[in-house]
DSSP file (Angstrom, degrees, kcal/mol; ACC not computed):
  #  RESIDUE AA STRUCTURE BP1 BP2  ACC     N-H-->O    O-->H-N    N-H-->O    O-->H-N    TCO  KAPPA ALPHA  PHI   PSI    X-CA   Y-CA   Z-CA
    1    1 A M              0   0    0      0, 0.0     8,-0.1     0, 0.0     6,-0.0   0.000 360.0 360.0 360.0 161.1   27.1   -2.1   83.5
    2    2 A G        -     0   0    0      6,-0.1     5,-0.0     1,-0.1     7,-0.0   0.035 360.0 -94.1 -79.3-170.5   29.7   -4.9   83.4
    3    3 A D  S    S+     0   0    0      5,-0.0     3,-0.1     3,-0.0    -1,-0.1   0.109  72.0 142.4 -94.3  20.3   29.4   -8.4   82.1
    4    4 A D    >   -     0   0    0      1,-0.1     3,-1.6     2,-0.1     2,-0.1  -0.318  60.4-103.3 -62.4 142.3   28.5   -9.9   85.5
    5    5 A L  T 3  S+     0   0    0      1,-0.2    -1,-0.1     3,-0.0     3,-0.1  -0.407 107.1  29.1 -62.6 141.7   25.9  -12.6   85.5
    6    6 A G  T 3  S+     0   0    0      1,-0.3     2,-0.3    -2,-0.1    -1,-0.2   0.405 102.7  96.3  88.1  -3.2   22.6  -11.4   86.6
    7    7 A S    <   +     0   0    0     -3,-1.6     2,-0.3    -5,-0.0    -1,-0.3  -0.866  42.9 165.3-118.1 155.5   23.0   -7.8   85.4
    8    8 A F        -     0   0    0     -2,-0.3     2,-0.4    -3,-0.1    -6,-0.1  -0.970  33.0-120.1-156.0 165.0   22.0   -6.2   82.2
    9    9 A H    >   -     0   0    0     -2,-0.3     3,-2.5     1,-0.1     4,-0.4  -0.938  26.0-126.9-110.8 137.9   21.6   -2.8   80.6
   10   10 A F  G >  S+     0   0    0     -2,-0.4     3,-1.3     1,-0.3     4,-0.4   0.786 108.2  64.7 -56.0 -29.1   18.1   -1.8   79.4
   11   11 A S  G 3  S+     0   0    0      1,-0.3    -1,-0.3     2,-0.1     3,-0.1   0.687 104.9  46.6 -69.0 -14.7   19.5   -0.9   76.0
   12   12 A K  G X  S+     0   0    0     -3,-2.5     3,-1.1     1,-0.1    -1,-0.3   0.423  86.6  95.9-100.2  -1.7   20.3   -4.6   75.6
   13   13 A L  T <  S+     0   0    0     -3,-1.3    -2,-0.1    -4,-0.4    -1,-0.1   0.863  93.3  27.3 -63.7 -41.2   17.0   -5.9   76.8
   14   14 A L  T 3  S+     0   0    0     -4,-0.4    -1,-0.3    -3,-0.1    40,-0.2  -0.165  92.1 126.5-115.4  39.2   15.2   -6.5   73.5
   15   15 A T  S X  S-     0   0    0     -3,-1.1     3,-1.7     1,-0.1     4,-0.4  -0.613  70.9-112.1 -97.8 157.6   18.2   -7.1   71.2
   16   16 A P  G >  S+     0   0    0      0, 0.0     3,-0.9     0, 0.0     4,-0.4   0.799 111.3  66.6 -57.9 -30.3   18.7  -10.0   68.8
   17   17 A D  G 3  S+     0   0    0      1,-0.2     3,-0.1     2,-0.1    -5,-0.0   0.696 114.0  29.3 -69.5 -16.7   21.6  -11.4   70.9
   18   18 A I  G X> S+     0   0    0     -3,-1.7     3,-2.3    -6,-0.1     4,-0.5   0.258  85.6 111.2-120.4  12.1   19.2  -12.2   73.8
   19   19 A A  G X4 S+     0   0    0     -3,-0.9     3,-1.2    -4,-0.4    -2,-0.1   0.837  72.9  60.9 -54.7 -35.9   16.0  -12.8   71.9
   20   20 A N  G 34 S+     0   0    0     -4,-0.4    -1,-0.3     1,-0.2    21,-0.1   0.592 101.9  54.1 -71.6  -7.3   16.1  -16.5   72.8
   21   21 A L  G <4 S+     0   0    0     -3,-2.3     2,-0.6    20,-0.1    -1,-0.2   0.544  89.9  86.0 -98.6 -10.8   15.9  -15.6   76.5
   22   22 A V    <<  -     0   0    0     -3,-1.2     3,-0.1    -4,-0.5    28,-0.1  -0.832  50.6-178.2 -98.7 121.2   12.8  -13.4   76.2
   23   23 A Y        +     0   0    0     -2,-0.6    12,-2.9     1,-0.2     2,-0.3   0.690  63.4   1.0 -91.8 -21.9    9.5  -15.4   76.5
   24   24 A G  E     -A   34   0A   0     10,-0.2     2,-0.3    12,-0.1    -1,-0.2  -0.991  52.6-168.9-165.5 155.4    7.0  -12.6   76.0
   25   25 A V  E     +A   33   0A   0      8,-2.3     8,-2.9    -2,-0.3     2,-0.3  -0.977   6.0 178.4-144.1 155.7    6.5   -8.9   75.4
   26   26 A C        -     0   0    0     -2,-0.3     2,-0.3     6,-0.2     6,-0.1  -0.982   6.3-165.6-153.9 157.6    3.6   -6.5   75.5
   27   27 A A    >   -     0   0    0     -2,-0.3     3,-2.5     3,-0.3    -2,-0.0  -0.965  43.3 -77.8-140.7 154.9    3.1   -2.8   74.9
   28   28 A S  T 3  S+     0   0    0     -2,-0.3    -2,-0.0     1,-0.3     0, 0.0  -0.313 119.5  11.7 -55.3 127.1    0.3   -0.4   75.7
   29   29 A G  T 3  S+     0   0    0      1,-0.3    -1,-0.3    -2,-0.0    -3,-0.0   0.476 112.5  96.0  82.7   2.4   -2.5   -0.9   73.2
   30   30 A S  S <  S-     0   0    0     -3,-2.5    -3,-0.3     3,-0.0    -1,-0.3  -0.898  77.5-106.5-122.8 153.4   -1.0   -4.1   71.7
   31   31 A P        -     0   0    0      0, 0.0     2,-0.2     0, 0.0    -4,-0.2  -0.367  43.1 -94.6 -72.3 156.8   -1.7   -7.7   72.5
   32   32 A V        -     0   0    0     -6,-0.1     2,-0.5    -2,-0.1    -6,-0.2  -0.518  38.8-153.9 -67.0 135.7    0.7   -9.8   74.5
   33   33 A E  E     -A   25   0A   0     -8,-2.9    -8,-2.3    -2,-0.2     2,-0.3  -0.975  13.1-170.0-116.9 128.2    3.1  -11.7   72.2
   34   34 A L  E     -A   24   0A   0     -2,-0.5   -10,-0.2   -10,-0.2     2,-0.2  -0.866  23.0-173.6-120.0 149.6    4.6  -15.0   73.5
   35   35 A A        +     0   0    0    -12,-2.9     6,-0.1    -2,-0.3    -2,-0.0  -0.735  18.9 163.1-136.8  85.8    7.3  -17.3   72.3
   36   36 A L        +     0   0    0     -2,-0.2     2,-0.3     4,-0.1    -1,-0.1   0.716  54.2  72.1 -82.2 -22.4    7.1  -20.3   74.7
   37   37 A E  S >> S-     0   0    0      1,-0.1     4,-2.0   -14,-0.1     3,-0.5  -0.749  80.4-129.7 -97.7 143.0    9.1  -22.8   72.6
   38   38 A A  H 3> S+     0   0    0     -2,-0.3     4,-1.4     1,-0.2     5,-0.1   0.851 109.2  57.6 -56.9 -36.3   12.8  -22.5   72.1
   39   39 A E  H 3> S+     0   0    0      1,-0.2     4,-0.5     2,-0.2    -1,-0.2   0.885 105.9  49.5 -63.9 -38.5   12.4  -22.9   68.3
   40   40 A E  H X4 S+     0   0    0     -3,-0.5     3,-1.3     1,-0.2     6,-0.5   0.942 110.7  49.3 -64.1 -47.5   10.1  -19.8   68.3
   41   41 A R  H 3< S+     0   0    0     -4,-2.0    -1,-0.2     1,-0.3    -2,-0.2   0.734 109.1  53.7 -66.7 -22.6   12.6  -17.7   70.3
   42   42 A A  H 3< S+     0   0    0     -4,-1.4    -1,-0.3    -5,-0.2    -2,-0.2   0.581  93.5  96.8 -86.4 -10.2   15.4  -18.8   68.0
   43   43 A G  S <X S-     0   0    0     -3,-1.3     4,-1.4    -4,-0.5     3,-0.3  -0.344  82.1-118.2 -86.3 162.3   13.6  -17.7   64.8
   44   44 A E  H  > S+     0   0    0      1,-0.2     4,-2.1     2,-0.2     5,-0.2   0.852 110.7  62.9 -61.6 -38.3   13.8  -14.5   62.8
   45   45 A R  H  > S+     0   0    0      1,-0.2     4,-2.0     2,-0.2    -1,-0.2   0.893 103.1  48.8 -57.3 -42.0   10.1  -13.7   63.4
   46   46 A W  H  > S+     0   0    0     -6,-0.5     4,-2.5    -3,-0.3    -1,-0.2   0.894 108.5  52.7 -67.6 -39.5   10.7  -13.4   67.2
   47   47 A R  H  X S+     0   0    0     -4,-1.4     4,-2.1     1,-0.2    -1,-0.2   0.881 109.6  50.5 -62.5 -36.0   13.7  -11.1   66.7
   48   48 A E  H  X S+     0   0    0     -4,-2.1     4,-2.3     2,-0.2    -2,-0.2   0.890 108.3  52.0 -68.4 -39.5   11.5   -8.9   64.5
   49   49 A V  H  X S+     0   0    0     -4,-2.0     4,-1.9     1,-0.2    -2,-0.2   0.934 112.0  46.3 -61.3 -46.0    8.8   -8.8   67.3
   50   50 A L  H  X S+     0   0    0     -4,-2.5     4,-2.5     1,-0.2    -2,-0.2   0.877 110.8  52.2 -66.1 -37.2   11.4   -7.8   69.8
   51   51 A Q  H  X S+     0   0    0     -4,-2.1     4,-2.5     2,-0.2    -1,-0.2   0.903 107.5  52.6 -64.7 -40.0   12.8   -5.1   67.5
   52   52 A R  H  X S+     0   0    0     -4,-2.3     4,-1.8     1,-0.2    -2,-0.2   0.914 112.1  45.1 -61.6 -42.4    9.4   -3.7   67.0
   53   53 A H  H  X S+     0   0    0     -4,-1.9     4,-2.1     2,-0.2    -2,-0.2   0.887 111.0  53.1 -70.7 -37.3    8.8   -3.4   70.7
   54   54 A A  H  X S+     0   0    0     -4,-2.5     4,-1.6   -40,-0.2    -2,-0.2   0.913 108.2  51.4 -62.1 -40.9   12.3   -1.9   71.2
   55   55 A D  H  X S+     0   0    0     -4,-2.5     4,-0.7     1,-0.2    -1,-0.2   0.893 108.0  52.1 -62.5 -39.2   11.5    0.7   68.6
   56   56 A L  H >< S+     0   0    0     -4,-1.8     3,-0.7     1,-0.2    -1,-0.2   0.898 109.7  48.8 -62.7 -40.3    8.2    1.5   70.5
   57   57 A L  H 3< S+     0   0    0     -4,-2.1    -1,-0.2     1,-0.2    -2,-0.2   0.791 105.8  58.3 -69.7 -27.4   10.2    2.0   73.7
   58   58 A A  H 3<        0   0    0     -4,-1.6    -1,-0.2     1,-0.2    -2,-0.2   0.652 360.0 360.0 -78.8 -14.5   12.7    4.2   72.0
   59   59 A T    <<        0   0    0     -3,-0.7    -1,-0.2    -4,-0.7    -2,-0.2   0.463 360.0 360.0 -91.8 360.0   10.0    6.7   70.9
């Protein structure tokens, strides 16, 4: 897909470059993980959480 506002590609959904836009994630058998504050979403821990979920989706 292009760079149009409002569009995305699923392979970019849980990547570090958009981590600050994702407020929460969950996966089957795992608890919901939330990052409601901007500081949380900007931190390394949140990028690691999203990467873990992305890895789960890729398997």
